[in-house]
DORO-653826 format. One record per residue (C-alpha): residue number from 1; residue in three letters; x, y, z. Coordinates in nm, 3 decimals. Layout:
# DORO-653826
NODE seq type       u       v       w
NODE NUM  ALA       X       Y       Z
...
//
This chain:
# DORO-653826
NODE seq type       u       v       w
NODE   1  UNK   0.009   0.022  -0.012
NODE   2  UNK   0.113   0.330  -0.113
NODE   3  UNK   0.015   0.666   0.059
NODE   4  UNK   0.145   0.942  -0.157
NODE   5  UNK   0.221   1.266  -0.044
NODE   6  UNK   0.268   1.586  -0.230
NODE   7  UNK   0.420   1.897  -0.004
NODE   8  UNK   0.466   2.264  -0.093
NODE   9  UNK   0.768   2.431  -0.179
NODE  10  UNK   1.063   2.468  -0.373
NODE  11  UNK   1.184   2.802  -0.268
NODE  12  UNK   1.114   2.874   0.096
NODE  13  UNK   1.038   2.520   0.196
NODE  14  UNK   1.325   2.365   0.054
NODE  15  UNK   1.566   2.317   0.349
NODE  16  UNK   1.268   2.180   0.535
NODE  17  UNK   1.143   1.930   0.233
NODE  18  UNK   1.495   1.792   0.219
NODE  19  UNK   1.550   1.765   0.605
NODE  20  UNK   1.190   1.572   0.638
NODE  21  UNK   1.345   1.327   0.319
NODE  22  UNK   1.615   1.260   0.568
NODE  23  UNK   1.396   1.192   0.881
NODE  24  UNK   1.200   0.930   0.673
NODE  25  UNK   1.539   0.772   0.559
NODE  26  UNK   1.688   0.789   0.907
NODE  27  UNK   1.389   0.704   1.101
NODE  28  UNK   1.159   0.507   0.902
NODE  29  UNK   0.951   0.353   1.198
NODE  30  UNK   0.848   0.720   1.297
NODE  31  UNK   0.606   0.706   0.989
NODE  32  UNK   0.286   0.575   0.898
NODE  33  UNK   0.234   0.281   0.681
NODE  34  UNK   0.319   0.326   0.303
NODE  35  UNK   0.419   0.700   0.345
NODE  36  UNK   0.580   0.798   0.015
NODE  37  UNK   0.702   1.155  -0.054
NODE  38  UNK   0.568   1.163  -0.413
NODE  39  UNK   0.644   1.522  -0.528
NODE  40  UNK   0.726   1.892  -0.403
NODE  41  UNK   0.538   2.120  -0.568
NODE  42  UNK   0.540   2.503  -0.619
NODE  43  UNK   0.759   2.754  -0.861
NODE  44  UNK   1.052   2.948  -0.826
NODE  45  UNK   0.926   3.290  -0.756
NODE  46  UNK   0.846   3.522  -0.912
NODE  47  UNK   0.713   3.332  -1.209
NODE  48  UNK   0.471   3.480  -1.409
NODE  49  UNK   0.308   3.151  -1.481
NODE  50  UNK   0.251   3.072  -1.115
NODE  51  UNK  -0.110   3.072  -0.917
NODE  52  UNK  -0.214   3.085  -0.595
NODE  53  UNK   0.076   3.250  -0.410
NODE  54  UNK   0.241   3.579  -0.435
NODE  55  UNK   0.630   3.650  -0.337
NODE  56  UNK   0.643   4.001  -0.384
NODE  57  UNK   0.934   4.010  -0.625
NODE  58  UNK   1.159   3.762  -0.471
NODE  59  UNK   1.340   3.571  -0.758
NODE  60  UNK   1.581   3.294  -0.768
NODE  61  UNK   1.934   3.282  -0.946
NODE  62  UNK   2.012   3.019  -1.217
NODE  63  UNK   2.253   2.849  -1.010
NODE  64  UNK   1.963   2.782  -0.707
NODE  65  UNK   1.718   2.675  -0.957
NODE  66  UNK   1.953   2.426  -1.103
NODE  67  UNK   2.065   2.262  -0.762
NODE  68  UNK   1.713   2.253  -0.593
NODE  69  UNK   1.600   2.047  -0.878
NODE  70  UNK   1.914   1.835  -0.936
NODE  71  UNK   1.907   1.770  -0.543
NODE  72  UNK   1.527   1.701  -0.522
NODE  73  UNK   1.530   1.467  -0.833
NODE  74  UNK   1.855   1.303  -0.693
NODE  75  UNK   1.645   1.172  -0.392
NODE  76  UNK   1.385   0.997  -0.642
NODE  77  UNK   1.121   1.275  -0.596
NODE  78  UNK   0.962   1.479  -0.899
NODE  79  UNK   0.929   1.850  -0.909
NODE  80  UNK   0.604   1.987  -1.009
NODE  81  UNK   0.573   2.326  -1.095
NODE  82  UNK   0.256   2.514  -0.987
NODE  83  UNK   0.160   2.695  -1.293
NODE  84  UNK  -0.207   2.778  -1.217
NODE  85  UNK  -0.247   3.115  -1.333
NODE  86  UNK  -0.574   3.144  -1.489
NODE  87  UNK  -0.488   3.482  -1.689
NODE  88  UNK  -0.198   3.356  -1.929
NODE  89  UNK  -0.179   3.515  -2.260
NODE  90  UNK  -0.047   3.384  -2.559
NODE  91  UNK   0.233   3.677  -2.514
NODE  92  UNK   0.307   3.519  -2.172
NODE  93  UNK   0.425   3.193  -2.333
NODE  94  UNK   0.768   3.344  -2.395
NODE  95  UNK   0.850   3.448  -2.058
NODE  96  UNK   1.234   3.363  -2.039
NODE  97  UNK   1.225   3.290  -1.658
NODE  98  UNK   0.944   3.010  -1.672
NODE  99  UNK   1.082   2.880  -1.976
NODE 100  UNK   1.439   2.844  -1.810
NODE 101  UNK   1.268   2.655  -1.513
NODE 102  UNK   1.094   2.431  -1.733
NODE 103  UNK   1.403   2.343  -1.944
NODE 104  UNK   1.609   2.288  -1.632
NODE 105  UNK   1.368   2.027  -1.529
NODE 106  UNK   1.310   1.892  -1.823
NODE 107  UNK   1.443   1.540  -1.795
NODE 108  UNK   1.138   1.320  -1.803
NODE 109  UNK   1.097   1.288  -1.407
NODE 110  UNK   0.895   1.606  -1.339
NODE 111  UNK   0.554   1.758  -1.362
NODE 112  UNK   0.369   2.055  -1.410
NODE 113  UNK   0.018   2.182  -1.272
NODE 114  UNK  -0.198   2.359  -1.520
NODE 115  UNK  -0.544   2.553  -1.528
NODE 116  UNK  -0.485   2.777  -1.836
NODE 117  UNK  -0.576   2.553  -2.171
NODE 118  UNK  -0.324   2.808  -2.358
NODE 119  UNK  -0.068   2.736  -2.130
NODE 120  UNK  -0.126   2.335  -2.139
NODE 121  UNK  -0.123   2.316  -2.476
NODE 122  UNK   0.212   2.534  -2.499
NODE 123  UNK   0.373   2.280  -2.238
NODE 124  UNK   0.228   1.980  -2.399
NODE 125  UNK   0.403   2.116  -2.763
NODE 126  UNK   0.726   2.240  -2.615
NODE 127  UNK   0.808   2.001  -2.324
NODE 128  UNK   0.631   1.704  -2.383
NODE 129  UNK   0.844   1.470  -2.120
NODE 130  UNK   0.660   1.664  -1.830
NODE 131  UNK   0.341   1.484  -1.673
NODE 132  UNK   0.032   1.723  -1.684
NODE 133  UNK  -0.200   1.725  -1.384
NODE 134  UNK  -0.504   1.938  -1.387
NODE 135  UNK  -0.527   2.195  -1.122
NODE 136  UNK  -0.812   2.200  -0.854
NODE 137  UNK  -0.865   2.568  -0.960
NODE 138  UNK  -1.104   2.453  -1.238
NODE 139  UNK  -1.362   2.400  -0.933
NODE 140  UNK  -1.508   2.090  -1.101
NODE 141  UNK  -1.818   1.988  -0.874
NODE 142  UNK  -2.007   1.792  -1.165
NODE 143  UNK  -1.948   1.413  -1.136
NODE 144  UNK  -1.971   1.355  -1.503
NODE 145  UNK  -1.742   1.663  -1.570
NODE 146  UNK  -1.478   1.519  -1.355
NODE 147  UNK  -1.495   1.178  -1.477
NODE 148  UNK  -1.451   1.332  -1.835
NODE 149  UNK  -1.144   1.505  -1.704
NODE 150  UNK  -1.014   1.178  -1.567
NODE 151  UNK  -1.043   1.038  -1.908
NODE 152  UNK  -0.800   1.306  -2.050
NODE 153  UNK  -0.410   1.294  -2.084
NODE 154  UNK  -0.364   1.393  -1.734
NODE 155  UNK  -0.107   1.231  -1.489
NODE 156  UNK  -0.343   1.353  -1.215
NODE 157  UNK  -0.653   1.541  -1.133
NODE 158  UNK  -0.663   1.756  -0.786
NODE 159  UNK  -1.012   1.707  -0.663
NODE 160  UNK  -1.201   2.036  -0.570
NODE 161  UNK  -1.122   2.056  -0.200
NODE 162  UNK  -1.515   2.139  -0.133
NODE 163  UNK  -1.613   1.781  -0.254
NODE 164  UNK  -1.348   1.618   0.008
NODE 165  UNK  -1.657   1.469   0.221
NODE 166  UNK  -1.930   1.471  -0.022
NODE 167  UNK  -1.932   1.081  -0.039
NODE 168  UNK  -2.211   1.037  -0.279
NODE 169  UNK  -1.979   1.254  -0.511
NODE 170  UNK  -1.644   1.070  -0.465
NODE 171  UNK  -1.796   0.712  -0.457
NODE 172  UNK  -1.890   0.794  -0.811
NODE 173  UNK  -1.547   0.917  -0.927
NODE 174  UNK  -1.360   0.676  -1.168
NODE 175  UNK  -1.006   0.624  -1.164
NODE 176  UNK  -0.967   0.715  -0.807
NODE 177  UNK  -0.571   0.625  -0.791
NODE 178  UNK  -0.548   0.953  -1.059
NODE 179  UNK  -0.745   1.167  -0.822
NODE 180  UNK  -0.533   1.390  -0.566
NODE 181  UNK  -0.702   1.553  -0.248
NODE 182  UNK  -0.621   1.839  -0.093
NODE 183  UNK  -0.619   1.770   0.307
NODE 184  UNK  -0.555   2.069   0.474
NODE 185  UNK  -0.724   2.375   0.256
NODE 186  UNK  -0.698   2.687   0.427
NODE 187  UNK  -0.973   2.868   0.243
NODE 188  UNK  -1.295   2.916   0.361
NODE 189  UNK  -1.533   2.666   0.279
NODE 190  UNK  -1.710   2.750  -0.049
NODE 191  UNK  -1.509   3.057  -0.095
NODE 192  UNK  -1.650   3.305  -0.328
NODE 193  UNK  -1.329   3.512  -0.362
NODE 194  UNK  -1.130   3.225  -0.478
NODE 195  UNK  -1.128   3.315  -0.847
NODE 196  UNK  -1.057   3.686  -0.781
NODE 197  UNK  -0.774   3.584  -0.543
NODE 198  UNK  -0.594   3.397  -0.832
NODE 199  UNK  -0.670   3.676  -1.097
NODE 200  UNK  -0.533   3.960  -0.821
NODE 201  UNK  -0.211   3.735  -0.813
NODE 202  UNK  -0.157   3.766  -1.175
NODE 203  UNK  -0.182   4.132  -1.152
NODE 204  UNK   0.047   4.146  -0.853
NODE 205  UNK   0.311   3.961  -1.025
NODE 206  UNK   0.309   4.161  -1.361
NODE 207  UNK   0.332   4.473  -1.174
NODE 208  UNK   0.656   4.342  -0.951
NODE 209  UNK   0.807   4.202  -1.272
NODE 210  UNK   0.748   4.536  -1.455
NODE 211  UNK   0.880   4.732  -1.172
NODE 212  UNK   1.188   4.553  -1.164
NODE 213  UNK   1.322   4.700  -1.477
NODE 214  UNK   1.173   5.050  -1.378
NODE 215  UNK   1.348   5.321  -1.149
NODE 216  UNK   1.200   5.373  -0.791
NODE 217  UNK   1.025   5.677  -0.911
NODE 218  UNK   0.824   5.530  -1.180
NODE 219  UNK   0.740   5.214  -0.996
NODE 220  UNK   0.362   5.137  -0.975
NODE 221  UNK   0.174   5.038  -0.637
NODE 222  UNK   0.118   4.675  -0.603
NODE 223  UNK  -0.237   4.623  -0.482
NODE 224  UNK  -0.286   4.432  -0.151
NODE 225  UNK  -0.520   4.137  -0.062
NODE 226  UNK  -0.624   4.034   0.253
NODE 227  UNK  -0.833   3.707   0.328
NODE 228  UNK  -0.960   3.663   0.653
NODE 229  UNK  -0.942   3.309   0.636
NODE 230  UNK  -0.645   3.183   0.444
NODE 231  UNK  -0.411   3.458   0.598
NODE 232  UNK  -0.424   3.320   0.968
NODE 233  UNK  -0.537   2.973   0.920
NODE 234  UNK  -0.322   2.665   1.049
NODE 235  UNK  -0.375   2.317   1.141
NODE 236  UNK  -0.580   2.410   1.432
NODE 237  UNK  -0.804   2.664   1.279
NODE 238  UNK  -0.911   2.415   0.986
NODE 239  UNK  -0.984   2.100   1.148
NODE 240  UNK  -1.351   2.172   1.160
NODE 241  UNK  -1.409   2.285   0.820
NODE 242  UNK  -1.574   2.061   0.557
NODE 243  UNK  -1.256   2.039   0.335
NODE 244  UNK  -1.069   1.876   0.627
NODE 245  UNK  -0.930   1.556   0.581
NODE 246  UNK  -0.777   1.406   0.902
NODE 247  UNK  -0.490   1.128   0.897
NODE 248  UNK  -0.717   0.859   1.059
NODE 249  UNK  -0.961   0.961   0.757
NODE 250  UNK  -0.680   0.894   0.503
NODE 251  UNK  -0.561   0.536   0.600
NODE 252  UNK  -0.953   0.446   0.778
NODE 253  UNK  -1.165   0.587   0.455
NODE 254  UNK  -0.973   0.723   0.145
NODE 255  UNK  -0.706   0.471   0.090
NODE 256  UNK  -0.954   0.155   0.112
NODE 257  UNK  -1.171   0.353  -0.150
NODE 258  UNK  -0.902   0.338  -0.377
NODE 259  UNK  -0.745   0.696  -0.341
NODE 260  UNK  -0.338   0.712  -0.306
NODE 261  UNK  -0.280   1.081  -0.370
NODE 262  UNK  -0.295   1.350  -0.077
NODE 263  UNK  -0.175   1.726  -0.086
NODE 264  UNK  -0.061   1.938   0.171
NODE 265  UNK  -0.084   2.308   0.065
NODE 266  UNK   0.155   2.570   0.252
NODE 267  UNK   0.417   2.702  -0.020
NODE 268  UNK   0.447   3.034   0.193
NODE 269  UNK   0.311   2.899   0.533
NODE 270  UNK   0.529   2.962   0.851
NODE 271  UNK   0.788   2.701   0.874
NODE 272  UNK   0.654   2.600   1.228
NODE 273  UNK   0.298   2.548   1.079
NODE 274  UNK   0.456   2.311   0.822
NODE 275  UNK   0.652   2.098   1.081
NODE 276  UNK   0.327   2.080   1.249
NODE 277  UNK   0.132   1.970   0.940
NODE 278  UNK   0.399   1.733   0.843
NODE 279  UNK   0.438   1.568   1.154
NODE 280  UNK   0.044   1.542   1.206
NODE 281  UNK  -0.047   1.375   0.862
NODE 282  UNK   0.278   1.165   0.819
NODE 283  UNK   0.413   1.030   1.134
NODE 284  UNK   0.253   0.772   1.373
NODE 285  UNK   0.086   0.978   1.666
NODE 286  UNK   0.340   0.817   1.926
NODE 287  UNK   0.613   0.956   1.703
NODE 288  UNK   0.502   1.315   1.620
NODE 289  UNK   0.652   1.492   1.907
NODE 290  UNK   0.983   1.326   1.871
NODE 291  UNK   0.994   1.374   1.505
NODE 292  UNK   0.886   1.758   1.536
NODE 293  UNK   1.165   1.817   1.780
NODE 294  UNK   1.440   1.610   1.553
NODE 295  UNK   1.333   1.839   1.283
NODE 296  UNK   1.328   2.173   1.450
NODE 297  UNK   1.662   2.091   1.611
NODE 298  UNK   1.851   2.006   1.274
NODE 299  UNK   1.710   2.259   1.113
NODE 300  UNK   1.858   2.510   1.378
NODE 301  UNK   2.178   2.339   1.361
NODE 302  UNK   2.182   2.396   0.970
NODE 303  UNK   2.099   2.765   1.028
NODE 304  UNK   1.772   2.765   0.865
NODE 305  UNK   1.597   2.841   1.181
NODE 306  UNK   1.782   3.095   1.400
NODE 307  UNK   1.771   3.112   1.782
NODE 308  UNK   1.867   3.469   1.896
NODE 309  UNK   2.011   3.456   2.275
NODE 310  UNK   2.020   3.810   2.475
NODE 311  UNK   2.322   3.984   2.524
NODE 312  UNK   2.348   4.160   2.877
NODE 313  UNK   2.587   4.422   2.944
NODE 314  UNK   2.902   4.377   3.097
NODE 315  UNK   2.938   4.338   3.472
NODE 316  UNK   3.093   4.667   3.608
//
C-alpha cells in the first residue's frame, strides 16, 4: 500500500523538505504505513505562470534553480511546477524565466500543474516529457465533468477541496488512483473570492515584474489582498472545516476506497506551522513529538532557524 503525499515549496520550504526526506530515511519507523513523498510542488518566485501564491518580487538565480531541481530529483522525488495562473495570454508563453525553469527540469521525471488551456497546450507541445496535472482551481463539482477530466491525458487531477467529504460524489469517481485530495485547505469552505484571488495574484506579479525594470520613481503600487480565512489559518483553525481530511480518515476511509494521492498546501506558510502539518499527517501519533523536535533541532543546527540569545551588558 502506498499513501503518496505531495508537499509544498521549491524555494522557501526547500531546506525543510530535504530535512523531512532525511528524517524518513533515518527513522522510517516514525512514519505511518505506506507514506511516500511523491512530489514537491510550487515554483521559483516570481514566476509569471505561477498561481495561488504571491512572493512580492523575490526571484531565484540560475544556480539555485539548477541545484534545487538536481538535489530533489536525486532523491527520487519529482518537482511539480504549480503554474495555475488562469490569466495567461499567448504573449506570456515566451516568458524567459518560466521557460528556463522548464528547460532545467526537462528530464522526463518532473511534472507541472495547469489551469490555463493556453499554457497547457504550449507545455504539451514544447515540453512533452512533463507529466501534466489538472488543477483544483478548475473547481469541478459535477461528477460527469470530473470523470471526463480523468479520461483525458492528465497524470493526475486535483479534486475541488469542497467535494472532499461529499461521499455520494466521490463514490462515483472513476480512476480514483488518478485523483489527488487536498487535505488541509486553508480557504474558507465554498469561498466566493477564490477566482478573484488568483486574478489579483496575476496582477500583482505583472506589476512587480514590470517594476523590476523601472527606476524607483516610476514604479507602480502593488495592490494588496487580505483574506480573513487563509492568511491566519493553520492546522488547528481548519480542523472543523468541511474540506479537512484527517490522517485517520486517509488510512481508514480514503485509501480503502482507492485514493492514493494527498496534497498538503503551504508554499508560503510559517515553517513551524508546516512542521506541525508534516508530522501530524505523516508520522505515527506516538512519534509526532519526537519527530517534530528532531526537525526543529536539525533546522536550527543547519542555520535555517535562528535562535537569538539575549546579550546583557558587562558587569562593572
